[in-house]
C-alpha positions in Angstrom: -0.2 0.5 0.3 1.1 3.4 -0.6 0.7 7.0 -0.1 -1.3 9.2 -2.4 0.6 12.4 -2.0 -0.1 15.6 -3.4 2.2 18.9 -3.3 0.2 22.1 -4.6 0.0 25.7 -4.2 -2.8 28.5 -5.2 -0.6 28.7 -8.7 0.1 25.1 -9.7 0.8 21.5 -8.8 4.3 20.6 -8.0 4.4 16.8 -7.4 1.5 14.2 -7.6 1.8 10.6 -7.2 2.3 7.8 -4.7 5.0 7.7 -2.0 6.3 5.5 0.6 7.2 8.2 3.1 6.7 12.1 3.4 8.4 14.2 5.8 7.5 17.4 7.0 8.0 20.0 10.0 4.6 21.6 11.0 4.2 23.6 14.0 5.2 21.2 17.1 7.8 19.1 15.7 9.1 17.0 12.6 6.5 14.4 11.5 7.1 11.1 8.9 4.1 9.8 7.2 3.9 6.2 6.4 0.8 4.3 4.8 -1.5 4.1 7.6 -0.8 6.8 9.4 -3.8 8.5 11.8 -5.5 11.6 10.5 -3.4 14.5 10.9 -3.8 18.2 10.4 -0.9 20.5 10.6 0.1 24.3 10.1 3.4 24.8 7.9 5.6 27.6 8.3 8.7 27.7 6.3 10.6 24.4 5.6 11.4 21.4 3.5 8.9 18.8 2.9 10.8 15.5 1.3 8.4 12.9 -0.5 10.1 9.4 -1.1 8.6 7.2 -4.0 9.7 3.7 -5.1 13.1 5.3 -6.7 13.3 8.7 -5.8 13.5 11.4 -3.0 11.6 14.6 -4.0 12.4 17.9 -2.0 10.0 20.9 -1.9 10.8 24.6 0.2 7.4 25.1 1.5 6.4 28.7 2.8 3.5 28.2 4.7 0.4 26.7 4.6 -1.1 22.8 6.1 -0.4 19.4 6.2 -3.4 16.9 5.6 -3.2 13.3 6.3 -6.4 11.3 5.9 -6.8 7.3 4.7 -3.3 7.4 3.3 -4.0 10.4 1.4 -1.6 13.5 1.9 -1.7 16.9 0.8 0.6 19.5 0.9 -1.1 23.2 0.5 1.5 25.4 0.4 1.3 29.3 0.6 4.0 29.2 -1.8 6.4 26.1 -2.5 9.1 25.2 -4.9 11.1 22.4 -6.0 14.5 21.9 -4.9 15.7 21.8 -8.5 13.9 25.1 -9.1 15.9 27.0 -6.2 18.2 29.7 -7.3 20.8 29.2 -4.8 22.6 32.4 -5.4 19.5 34.4 -5.1 18.7 32.8 -1.8 22.0 33.3 -0.7 21.8 36.9 -1.3 18.8 37.2 0.2 19.7 35.9 3.6 22.4 38.3 3.7 20.5 41.2 2.9 17.8 40.1 5.4 20.8 39.6 8.1 22.1 43.2 7.6 18.5 44.6 7.6 17.9 42.8 10.7 21.1 44.3 12.5 20.3 47.6 11.4 16.9 47.2 13.0 14.4 46.6 10.0 12.4 43.7 11.0 9.1 43.6 9.9 9.8 42.1 6.7 13.3 41.2 7.0 12.8 38.3 9.5 9.9 36.8 7.0 12.4 37.0 4.0 15.3 35.8 6.2 13.2 32.8 6.8 12.2 31.9 3.2 15.8 32.6 2.1 17.1 30.1 5.0 14.2 27.2 4.0 15.4 27.3 0.5 19.2 27.0 1.3 18.1 24.0 3.8 15.9 22.5 1.0 18.7 22.6 -1.5 21.1 21.5 1.0 18.8 18.6 1.9 18.5 17.4 -1.8 22.1 17.6 -2.5 22.3 20.6 -4.6 24.7 22.2 -2.0 27.1 21.3 0.3 26.1 21.7 4.2 
């Protein structure tokens, strides 16, 4: 038995298919989902979602949204999300550095949110093996 997994945003479906395992980090801690998992609903902030099918691991940077598990169907509904391979690593690093500088200068309103997004993008690229560390 497999999980029926959908990773979607309001703009598009990033991935859909059968998987053996999904990991995500909703508020409250990391969760691993396998077939037969109990129903679950969680809120996602900025983080990495990993979907493992028979032969591949797929990584997504998810920026807000929800994770729902019900009867072996897993739905990741992200406010915004991207496949690891779509991440512009140089841009994410530049954005991270600019946000850190803005925070040091006391400009926190937007900088904190953008910093979290940049760091999630870089962690996702790292998990996918696209960058070291």
